[in-house]
PyMOL Python script that loads the backbone (N, CA, C, O; Angstrom):
from pymol import cmd

cmd.read_pdbstr("""\
ATOM      1  N   MET A   1     123.215 157.232   5.582  1.00  0.00           N
ATOM      2  CA  MET A   1     123.390 156.263   6.641  1.00  0.00           C
ATOM      3  C   MET A   1     122.136 156.289   7.521  1.00  0.00           C
ATOM      4  O   MET A   1     121.695 157.354   7.952  1.00  0.00           O
ATOM      5  N   ILE A   2     121.571 155.112   7.779  1.00  0.00           N
ATOM      6  CA  ILE A   2     120.334 155.021   8.556  1.00  0.00           C
ATOM      7  C   ILE A   2     120.503 155.603   9.958  1.00  0.00           C
ATOM      8  O   ILE A   2     119.561 156.163  10.518  1.00  0.00           O
ATOM      9  N   SER A   3     121.687 155.471  10.516  1.00  0.00           N
ATOM     10  CA  SER A   3     121.940 156.016  11.852  1.00  0.00           C
ATOM     11  C   SER A   3     121.715 157.520  11.881  1.00  0.00           C
ATOM     12  O   SER A   3     121.165 158.048  12.847  1.00  0.00           O
ATOM     13  N   GLU A   4     122.128 158.202  10.847  1.00  0.00           N
ATOM     14  CA  GLU A   4     121.943 159.651  10.783  1.00  0.00           C
ATOM     15  C   GLU A   4     120.486 160.013  10.538  1.00  0.00           C
ATOM     16  O   GLU A   4     119.984 160.985  11.103  1.00  0.00           O
ATOM     17  N   GLU A   5     119.801 159.240   9.700  1.00  0.00           N
ATOM     18  CA  GLU A   5     118.425 159.559   9.331  1.00  0.00           C
ATOM     19  C   GLU A   5     117.461 159.420  10.496  1.00  0.00           C
ATOM     20  O   GLU A   5     116.581 160.261  10.677  1.00  0.00           O
ATOM     21  N   ILE A   6     117.620 158.365  11.289  1.00  0.00           N
ATOM     22  CA  ILE A   6     116.657 158.128  12.365  1.00  0.00           C
ATOM     23  C   ILE A   6     117.272 158.147  13.756  1.00  0.00           C
ATOM     24  O   ILE A   6     116.564 157.935  14.740  1.00  0.00           O
ATOM     25  N   GLY A   7     118.564 158.395  13.860  1.00  0.00           N
ATOM     26  CA  GLY A   7     119.210 158.436  15.165  1.00  0.00           C
ATOM     27  C   GLY A   7     119.378 157.070  15.789  1.00  0.00           C
ATOM     28  O   GLY A   7     119.391 156.938  17.012  1.00  0.00           O
ATOM     29  N   TYR A   8     119.506 156.058  14.960  1.00  0.00           N
ATOM     30  CA  TYR A   8     119.638 154.677  15.412  1.00  0.00           C
ATOM     31  C   TYR A   8     121.108 154.333  15.569  1.00  0.00           C
ATOM     32  O   TYR A   8     121.889 154.507  14.634  1.00  0.00           O
ATOM     33  N   GLY A   9     121.489 153.852  16.727  1.00  0.00           N
ATOM     34  CA  GLY A   9     122.876 153.498  16.970  1.00  0.00           C
ATOM     35  C   GLY A   9     123.304 152.275  16.182  1.00  0.00           C
ATOM     36  O   GLY A   9     122.472 151.460  15.784  1.00  0.00           O
ATOM     37  N   SER A  10     124.588 152.152  15.960  1.00  0.00           N
ATOM     38  CA  SER A  10     125.144 151.005  15.248  1.00  0.00           C
ATOM     39  C   SER A  10     126.191 150.336  16.129  1.00  0.00           C
ATOM     40  O   SER A  10     127.003 151.023  16.749  1.00  0.00           O
ATOM     41  N   PRO A  11     126.184 149.004  16.194  1.00  0.00           N
ATOM     42  CA  PRO A  11     127.219 148.312  16.957  1.00  0.00           C
ATOM     43  C   PRO A  11     128.558 148.268  16.224  1.00  0.00           C
ATOM     44  O   PRO A  11     129.556 147.805  16.776  1.00  0.00           O
ATOM     45  N   ASN A  12     128.580 148.744  14.999  1.00  0.00           N
ATOM     46  CA  ASN A  12     129.776 148.729  14.169  1.00  0.00           C
ATOM     47  C   ASN A  12     130.638 149.948  14.501  1.00  0.00           C
ATOM     48  O   ASN A  12     130.261 151.083  14.208  1.00  0.00           O
ATOM     49  N   GLU A  13     131.789 149.704  15.111  1.00  0.00           N
ATOM     50  CA  GLU A  13     132.673 150.811  15.514  1.00  0.00           C
ATOM     51  C   GLU A  13     133.152 151.631  14.320  1.00  0.00           C
ATOM     52  O   GLU A  13     133.329 152.843  14.436  1.00  0.00           O
ATOM     53  N   ALA A  14     133.363 150.986  13.177  1.00  0.00           N
ATOM     54  CA  ALA A  14     133.791 151.719  11.979  1.00  0.00           C
ATOM     55  C   ALA A  14     132.693 152.675  11.529  1.00  0.00           C
ATOM     56  O   ALA A  14     132.984 153.796  11.112  1.00  0.00           O
ATOM     57  N   ALA A  15     131.441 152.250  11.609  1.00  0.00           N
ATOM     58  CA  ALA A  15     130.324 153.118  11.235  1.00  0.00           C
ATOM     59  C   ALA A  15     130.205 154.282  12.213  1.00  0.00           C
ATOM     60  O   ALA A  15     129.910 155.407  11.812  1.00  0.00           O
ATOM     61  N   LYS A  16     130.433 154.010  13.485  1.00  0.00           N
ATOM     62  CA  LYS A  16     130.341 155.057  14.506  1.00  0.00           C
ATOM     63  C   LYS A  16     131.341 156.172  14.234  1.00  0.00           C
ATOM     64  O   LYS A  16     131.061 157.340  14.503  1.00  0.00           O
ATOM     65  N   LYS A  17     132.497 155.817  13.706  1.00  0.00           N
ATOM     66  CA  LYS A  17     133.517 156.822  13.390  1.00  0.00           C
ATOM     67  C   LYS A  17     133.079 157.741  12.258  1.00  0.00           C
ATOM     68  O   LYS A  17     133.591 158.854  12.133  1.00  0.00           O
ATOM     69  N   GLU A  18     132.134 157.288  11.427  1.00  0.00           N
ATOM     70  CA  GLU A  18     131.642 158.084  10.301  1.00  0.00           C
ATOM     71  C   GLU A  18     130.433 158.942  10.673  1.00  0.00           C
ATOM     72  O   GLU A  18     129.998 159.775   9.878  1.00  0.00           O
ATOM     73  N   MET A  19     129.893 158.746  11.862  1.00  0.00           N
ATOM     74  CA  MET A  19     128.704 159.488  12.292  1.00  0.00           C
ATOM     75  C   MET A  19     129.064 160.897  12.719  1.00  0.00           C
ATOM     76  O   MET A  19     130.199 161.172  13.107  1.00  0.00           O
ATOM     77  N   PRO A  20     128.077 161.795  12.642  1.00  0.00           N
ATOM     78  CA  PRO A  20     128.314 163.131  13.184  1.00  0.00           C
ATOM     79  C   PRO A  20     128.538 163.031  14.693  1.00  0.00           C
ATOM     80  O   PRO A  20     127.937 162.174  15.342  1.00  0.00           O
ATOM     81  N   PRO A  21     129.383 163.880  15.263  1.00  0.00           N
ATOM     82  CA  PRO A  21     129.687 163.799  16.700  1.00  0.00           C
ATOM     83  C   PRO A  21     128.458 163.867  17.600  1.00  0.00           C
ATOM     84  O   PRO A  21     128.433 163.226  18.651  1.00  0.00           O
ATOM     85  N   GLU A  22     127.437 164.632  17.208  1.00  0.00           N
ATOM     86  CA  GLU A  22     126.252 164.743  18.070  1.00  0.00           C
ATOM     87  C   GLU A  22     125.503 163.419  18.186  1.00  0.00           C
ATOM     88  O   GLU A  22     124.769 163.216  19.154  1.00  0.00           O
ATOM     89  N   LEU A  23     125.669 162.522  17.231  1.00  0.00           N
ATOM     90  CA  LEU A  23     125.074 161.192  17.330  1.00  0.00           C
ATOM     91  C   LEU A  23     126.051 160.205  17.967  1.00  0.00           C
ATOM     92  O   LEU A  23     125.676 159.460  18.872  1.00  0.00           O
ATOM     93  N   ALA A  24     127.281 160.195  17.509  1.00  0.00           N
ATOM     94  CA  ALA A  24     128.282 159.248  18.014  1.00  0.00           C
ATOM     95  C   ALA A  24     128.574 159.447  19.498  1.00  0.00           C
ATOM     96  O   ALA A  24     128.942 158.494  20.185  1.00  0.00           O
ATOM     97  N   ASN A  25     128.416 160.662  19.997  1.00  0.00           N
ATOM     98  CA  ASN A  25     128.706 160.966  21.403  1.00  0.00           C
ATOM     99  C   ASN A  25     127.447 161.138  22.245  1.00  0.00           C
ATOM    100  O   ASN A  25     127.515 161.615  23.377  1.00  0.00           O
ATOM    101  N   ASN A  26     126.305 160.752  21.696  1.00  0.00           N
ATOM    102  CA  ASN A  26     125.037 160.907  22.401  1.00  0.00           C
ATOM    103  C   ASN A  26     124.887 159.786  23.437  1.00  0.00           C
ATOM    104  O   ASN A  26     124.824 158.616  23.060  1.00  0.00           O
ATOM    105  N   PRO A  27     124.829 160.118  24.737  1.00  0.00           N
ATOM    106  CA  PRO A  27     124.745 159.079  25.771  1.00  0.00           C
ATOM    107  C   PRO A  27     123.409 158.340  25.788  1.00  0.00           C
ATOM    108  O   PRO A  27     123.293 157.287  26.415  1.00  0.00           O
ATOM    109  N   ILE A  28     122.408 158.879  25.110  1.00  0.00           N
ATOM    110  CA  ILE A  28     121.137 158.153  25.016  1.00  0.00           C
ATOM    111  C   ILE A  28     121.263 157.030  23.992  1.00  0.00           C
ATOM    112  O   ILE A  28     120.727 155.940  24.193  1.00  0.00           O
ATOM    113  N   VAL A  29     121.962 157.293  22.905  1.00  0.00           N
ATOM    114  CA  VAL A  29     122.170 156.291  21.861  1.00  0.00           C
ATOM    115  C   VAL A  29     123.258 155.302  22.273  1.00  0.00           C
ATOM    116  O   VAL A  29     123.130 154.098  22.054  1.00  0.00           O
ATOM    117  N   TYR A  30     124.319 155.817  22.865  1.00  0.00           N
ATOM    118  CA  TYR A  30     125.454 155.001  23.310  1.00  0.00           C
ATOM    119  C   TYR A  30     125.697 155.259  24.796  1.00  0.00           C
ATOM    120  O   TYR A  30     126.559 156.064  25.151  1.00  0.00           O
ATOM    121  N   PRO A  31     124.936 154.575  25.680  1.00  0.00           N
ATOM    122  CA  PRO A  31     125.099 154.801  27.115  1.00  0.00           C
ATOM    123  C   PRO A  31     126.518 154.472  27.580  1.00  0.00           C
ATOM    124  O   PRO A  31     127.145 153.546  27.064  1.00  0.00           O
ATOM    125  N   PRO A  32     127.025 155.234  28.558  1.00  0.00           N
ATOM    126  CA  PRO A  32     128.370 154.971  29.075  1.00  0.00           C
ATOM    127  C   PRO A  32     128.431 153.625  29.813  1.00  0.00           C
ATOM    128  O   PRO A  32     127.422 153.138  30.324  1.00  0.00           O
ATOM    129  N   ALA A  33     129.613 153.046  29.857  1.00  0.00           N
ATOM    130  CA  ALA A  33     129.824 151.722  30.462  1.00  0.00           C
ATOM    131  C   ALA A  33     129.375 151.675  31.918  1.00  0.00           C
ATOM    132  O   ALA A  33     128.826 150.663  32.354  1.00  0.00           O
ATOM    133  N   ASP A  34     129.596 152.751  32.683  1.00  0.00           N
ATOM    134  CA  ASP A  34     129.201 152.733  34.096  1.00  0.00           C
ATOM    135  C   ASP A  34     127.683 152.661  34.253  1.00  0.00           C
ATOM    136  O   ASP A  34     127.191 152.163  35.265  1.00  0.00           O
ATOM    137  N   LEU A  35     126.948 153.146  33.278  1.00  0.00           N
ATOM    138  CA  LEU A  35     125.495 153.034  33.308  1.00  0.00           C
ATOM    139  C   LEU A  35     125.056 151.645  32.836  1.00  0.00           C
ATOM    140  O   LEU A  35     124.139 151.053  33.405  1.00  0.00           O
ATOM    141  N   LEU A  36     125.704 151.139  31.811  1.00  0.00           N
ATOM    142  CA  LEU A  36     125.342 149.823  31.277  1.00  0.00           C
ATOM    143  C   LEU A  36     125.577 148.692  32.267  1.00  0.00           C
ATOM    144  O   LEU A  36     124.899 147.666  32.200  1.00  0.00           O
ATOM    145  N   LYS A  37     126.523 148.861  33.183  1.00  0.00           N
ATOM    146  CA  LYS A  37     126.769 147.774  34.138  1.00  0.00           C
ATOM    147  C   LYS A  37     125.581 147.563  35.072  1.00  0.00           C
ATOM    148  O   LYS A  37     125.487 146.527  35.731  1.00  0.00           O
ATOM    149  N   HIS A  38     124.674 148.536  35.134  1.00  0.00           N
ATOM    150  CA  HIS A  38     123.458 148.410  35.945  1.00  0.00           C
ATOM    151  C   HIS A  38     122.244 148.007  35.109  1.00  0.00           C
ATOM    152  O   HIS A  38     121.150 147.828  35.646  1.00  0.00           O
ATOM    153  N   ALA A  39     122.434 147.867  33.813  1.00  0.00           N
ATOM    154  CA  ALA A  39     121.323 147.551  32.919  1.00  0.00           C
ATOM    155  C   ALA A  39     120.943 146.079  33.019  1.00  0.00           C
ATOM    156  O   ALA A  39     121.753 145.227  33.383  1.00  0.00           O
ATOM    157  N   MET A  40     119.707 145.814  32.690  1.00  0.00           N
ATOM    158  CA  MET A  40     119.233 144.438  32.641  1.00  0.00           C
ATOM    159  C   MET A  40     118.984 144.093  31.181  1.00  0.00           C
ATOM    160  O   MET A  40     118.356 144.860  30.451  1.00  0.00           O
ATOM    161  N   PHE A  41     119.469 142.957  30.768  1.00  0.00           N
ATOM    162  CA  PHE A  41     119.279 142.508  29.404  1.00  0.00           C
ATOM    163  C   PHE A  41     118.410 141.269  29.412  1.00  0.00           C
ATOM    164  O   PHE A  41     118.576 140.385  30.251  1.00  0.00           O
ATOM    165  N   ARG A  42     117.499 141.213  28.487  1.00  0.00           N
ATOM    166  CA  ARG A  42     116.599 140.073  28.403  1.00  0.00           C
ATOM    167  C   ARG A  42     117.322 138.901  27.762  1.00  0.00           C
ATOM    168  O   ARG A  42     117.892 139.015  26.676  1.00  0.00           O
ATOM    169  N   GLU A  43     117.287 137.793  28.444  1.00  0.00           N
ATOM    170  CA  GLU A  43     117.888 136.564  27.934  1.00  0.00           C
ATOM    171  C   GLU A  43     116.856 135.828  27.082  1.00  0.00           C
ATOM    172  O   GLU A  43     115.654 136.063  27.210  1.00  0.00           O
ATOM    173  N   ASP A  44     117.328 134.950  26.227  1.00  0.00           N
ATOM    174  CA  ASP A  44     116.435 134.103  25.440  1.00  0.00           C
ATOM    175  C   ASP A  44     115.748 133.137  26.398  1.00  0.00           C
ATOM    176  O   ASP A  44     116.403 132.322  27.048  1.00  0.00           O
ATOM    177  N   VAL A  45     114.431 133.235  26.479  1.00  0.00           N
ATOM    178  CA  VAL A  45     113.687 132.397  27.419  1.00  0.00           C
ATOM    179  C   VAL A  45     113.175 131.116  26.774  1.00  0.00           C
ATOM    180  O   VAL A  45     112.599 130.266  27.453  1.00  0.00           O
ATOM    181  N   GLY A  46     113.376 130.975  25.489  1.00  0.00           N
ATOM    182  CA  GLY A  46     112.952 129.765  24.796  1.00  0.00           C
ATOM    183  C   GLY A  46     111.542 129.879  24.232  1.00  0.00           C
ATOM    184  O   GLY A  46     110.778 130.779  24.581  1.00  0.00           O
ATOM    185  N   ASP A  47     111.228 128.953  23.363  1.00  0.00           N
ATOM    186  CA  ASP A  47     109.954 128.985  22.636  1.00  0.00           C
ATOM    187  C   ASP A  47     108.736 128.816  23.539  1.00  0.00           C
ATOM    188  O   ASP A  47     107.710 129.463  23.326  1.00  0.00           O
ATOM    189  N   GLU A  48     108.843 127.955  24.540  1.00  0.00           N
ATOM    190  CA  GLU A  48     107.689 127.688  25.411  1.00  0.00           C
ATOM    191  C   GLU A  48     107.285 128.944  26.188  1.00  0.00           C
ATOM    192  O   GLU A  48     106.102 129.279  26.251  1.00  0.00           O
ATOM    193  N   ILE A  49     108.237 129.621  26.764  1.00  0.00           N
ATOM    194  CA  ILE A  49     107.946 130.842  27.523  1.00  0.00           C
ATOM    195  C   ILE A  49     107.507 131.963  26.585  1.00  0.00           C
ATOM    196  O   ILE A  49     106.618 132.742  26.928  1.00  0.00           O
ATOM    197  N   MET A  50     108.123 132.053  25.404  1.00  0.00           N
ATOM    198  CA  MET A  50     107.708 133.079  24.444  1.00  0.00           C
ATOM    199  C   MET A  50     106.255 132.871  24.022  1.00  0.00           C
ATOM    200  O   MET A  50     105.522 133.841  23.829  1.00  0.00           O
ATOM    201  N   ALA A  51     105.837 131.625  23.881  1.00  0.00           N
ATOM    202  CA  ALA A  51     104.441 131.337  23.543  1.00  0.00           C
ATOM    203  C   ALA A  51     103.523 131.798  24.671  1.00  0.00           C
ATOM    204  O   ALA A  51     102.435 132.316  24.417  1.00  0.00           O
ATOM    205  N   LEU A  52     103.956 131.613  25.908  1.00  0.00           N
ATOM    206  CA  LEU A  52     103.176 132.072  27.056  1.00  0.00           C
ATOM    207  C   LEU A  52     103.095 133.595  27.078  1.00  0.00           C
ATOM    208  O   LEU A  52     102.021 134.154  27.300  1.00  0.00           O
ATOM    209  N   TYR A  53     104.221 134.271  26.849  1.00  0.00           N
ATOM    210  CA  TYR A  53     104.217 135.735  26.754  1.00  0.00           C
ATOM    211  C   TYR A  53     103.238 136.193  25.676  1.00  0.00           C
ATOM    212  O   TYR A  53     102.454 137.119  25.881  1.00  0.00           O
ATOM    213  N   GLN A  54     103.300 135.528  24.529  1.00  0.00           N
ATOM    214  CA  GLN A  54     102.432 135.916  23.413  1.00  0.00           C
ATOM    215  C   GLN A  54     100.968 135.716  23.770  1.00  0.00           C
ATOM    216  O   GLN A  54     100.125 136.543  23.425  1.00  0.00           O
ATOM    217  N   GLN A  55     100.663 134.630  24.456  1.00  0.00           N
ATOM    218  CA  GLN A  55      99.285 134.350  24.867  1.00  0.00           C
ATOM    219  C   GLN A  55      98.747 135.483  25.744  1.00  0.00           C
ATOM    220  O   GLN A  55      97.640 135.972  25.522  1.00  0.00           O
ATOM    221  N   TYR A  56      99.526 135.894  26.729  1.00  0.00           N
ATOM    222  CA  TYR A  56      99.067 136.955  27.621  1.00  0.00           C
ATOM    223  C   TYR A  56      99.068 138.314  26.940  1.00  0.00           C
ATOM    224  O   TYR A  56      98.212 139.148  27.233  1.00  0.00           O
ATOM    225  N   TRP A  57     100.002 138.550  26.045  1.00  0.00           N
ATOM    226  CA  TRP A  57     100.012 139.806  25.290  1.00  0.00           C
ATOM    227  C   TRP A  57      98.756 139.901  24.423  1.00  0.00           C
ATOM    228  O   TRP A  57      98.128 140.958  24.349  1.00  0.00           O
ATOM    229  N   ASP A  58      98.395 138.804  23.770  1.00  0.00           N
ATOM    230  CA  ASP A  58      97.186 138.788  22.945  1.00  0.00           C
ATOM    231  C   ASP A  58      95.948 139.049  23.791  1.00  0.00           C
ATOM    232  O   ASP A  58      95.054 139.783  23.371  1.00  0.00           O
ATOM    233  N   ARG A  59      95.889 138.459  24.972  1.00  0.00           N
ATOM    234  CA  ARG A  59      94.750 138.693  25.867  1.00  0.00           C
ATOM    235  C   ARG A  59      94.698 140.146  26.313  1.00  0.00           C
ATOM    236  O   ARG A  59      93.623 140.741  26.385  1.00  0.00           O
ATOM    237  N   LEU A  60      95.840 140.708  26.606  1.00  0.00           N
ATOM    238  CA  LEU A  60      95.902 142.105  27.030  1.00  0.00           C
ATOM    239  C   LEU A  60      95.400 143.025  25.921  1.00  0.00           C
ATOM    240  O   LEU A  60      94.644 143.960  26.186  1.00  0.00           O
ATOM    241  N   LYS A  61      95.810 142.769  24.696  1.00  0.00           N
ATOM    242  CA  LYS A  61      95.387 143.609  23.572  1.00  0.00           C
ATOM    243  C   LYS A  61      93.884 143.523  23.351  1.00  0.00           C
ATOM    244  O   LYS A  61      93.247 144.533  23.051  1.00  0.00           O
ATOM    245  N   VAL A  62      93.310 142.337  23.492  1.00  0.00           N
ATOM    246  CA  VAL A  62      91.880 142.149  23.277  1.00  0.00           C
ATOM    247  C   VAL A  62      91.080 142.841  24.371  1.00  0.00           C
ATOM    248  O   VAL A  62      90.020 143.403  24.097  1.00  0.00           O
ATOM    249  N   ASP A  63      91.570 142.808  25.602  1.00  0.00           N
ATOM    250  CA  ASP A  63      90.846 143.378  26.737  1.00  0.00           C
ATOM    251  C   ASP A  63      90.949 144.895  26.831  1.00  0.00           C
ATOM    252  O   ASP A  63      90.273 145.506  27.658  1.00  0.00           O
ATOM    253  N   MET A  64      91.777 145.508  26.004  1.00  0.00           N
ATOM    254  CA  MET A  64      91.951 146.965  26.102  1.00  0.00           C
ATOM    255  C   MET A  64      90.743 147.695  25.615  1.00  0.00           C
ATOM    256  O   MET A  64      90.718 148.926  25.627  1.00  0.00           O
TER     257      MET A  64
END
""", "prot")
cmd.dss("prot")
cmd.show_as("cartoon", "prot")
cmd.util.cbc("prot")
cmd.orient("prot")
């Protein structure tokens, strides 16, 4: 299972039940709900804004 090999969490609850407890209960992989309520999630900003992000990212990489 890829989750075991690299420590990657799975959104599949059935898969989580098959994981070793040290991974399935790891708060870094599966943060508790009280912590997630303070998290910020990136929304889809659309193609136009993504193109702008890409433009500035490319400039940043070149200037490094």
